[in-house]
C-alpha positions, 0 to 999 in steps of 0.5 A: 809287871809290878802292881801300882801299890807296891810302888807306893810301898818301896821303902826310901830310906830318908835317914840315910840319905840326909846322914850321907848328905850331912857326912858329905857337908860335914866331914870337910869341915871336921877336916879343916878344924883337925888339920887346921896346921896343913890348911894354914900352910896350903893357904899360906902357899896359895897366897904367895903365889897370888901375891908373885901373880899380882906384882910380878906379871905385867899389867894389860889394859884392855880398851873397845872402840865400835865401828860400823861399815856402810855396807849392811853385809860387808865382812871383808874388814874382819879378815884385814884386822884379823891379819893383824890380830895374828900379828900380834899374836905372833908378837911381830910388832915390826909388821905390824908398825909397817902396816899401821904406819905408827911408831915401832915402840907403841906398836910393841905395846900392842898385845891382843886384837879381840873382834866381835861382830854380832851379825854372824849370830843373829837374824839377817837383819841385825845391825852390822857392827864390830867391837875391836877390843885393844890388849896393851901393856900401857893405857896412854895409846888406846886412840893411836892404834884405833885411828891406825887401824881405822886408817888401815881400813880405809886406805885398804885398795878395795876400800879406797877405791870405792870411797874414791868412786863415790866423791867422783860422783858427789863431786859431779853431782855438784857441778851439775846442781851448781850449774841447774841453779845458776841456769834456773836463775837465769830463766826465772829473770828472763820470765819476770822480764818477760812478764813486766813487758809483755803487752797482753795479761799476765796470763796469756804471758805465762801460757806463752812462755814457760811455767814459772812454777817449774822452774822454781819447782826445780830449783827447789829440788836441787836445792833438796838434792845439795843438801842431801850431797852434804849428808853423803859427803859427812858419811862418805868414809866406808866405816863409821866410828861409833864408840871410841876408846876408853882408856881405864886406869886399872888393868885388866890383867892380872885381877885385883889383889883382893880377888886373888886372896879370895881365890887363894884362900879357896884353893888353899883349903880345898888342896888342903882337903884333897891332901888329907884325904889322899894321905890318911885315906879319910 
């Protein structure tokens, strides 16, 4: 076993390390200066490729919208929209137009559908929402595709059955509340009439007839339930649109020309250095 003092006396060639580091940094610079014609040729080739990518490839626009299921644990909609995304990936625009009930020309503009649901990665208590990304050839019909996907979800047999049941339940409750309010109004009128025509004191009349406070309490309770039903009807759909799509003027692909130029400049220098090293063994 080595003694601690031997470890402290272990020679470290700092000069050699700095020399290697300087050579590693300065050698590419020297190669670029020495073979600047080769570097310039490579940069020009990459710039030409960048211009071809920028102006030859068709533009692609991207927009997103966010939906939130009424059921916090609902995940089936990811598979339903995922089928449409698969059709878009396969370029089966005729099937997309048939499923979403949209024009075939608009369906042909859909390039891809991207889904992001953070509840798969976060805790079970996290908010269940889905961000749907649309990639299209044009930025004119994002809202059409968004609404078509929402209608496709709402008209799904499973979700449509849930909505229809909820609508019937709300309707029955509303009818029952209307009947109760009418009957409670009649009861209150009878109580008032009895109090006016009673020959005894009001306290005795109240004790002989129904307590008027209970009738008013029940009426207030029915009115409160009626207001709650209005809130339920406002959110009766199984999916709520949290954020709509925004049509941007600039395409998401190809990148901007300035970005491509910078990438082409760096790629040209790198390939020129590799070419020089492989050719001249430097």
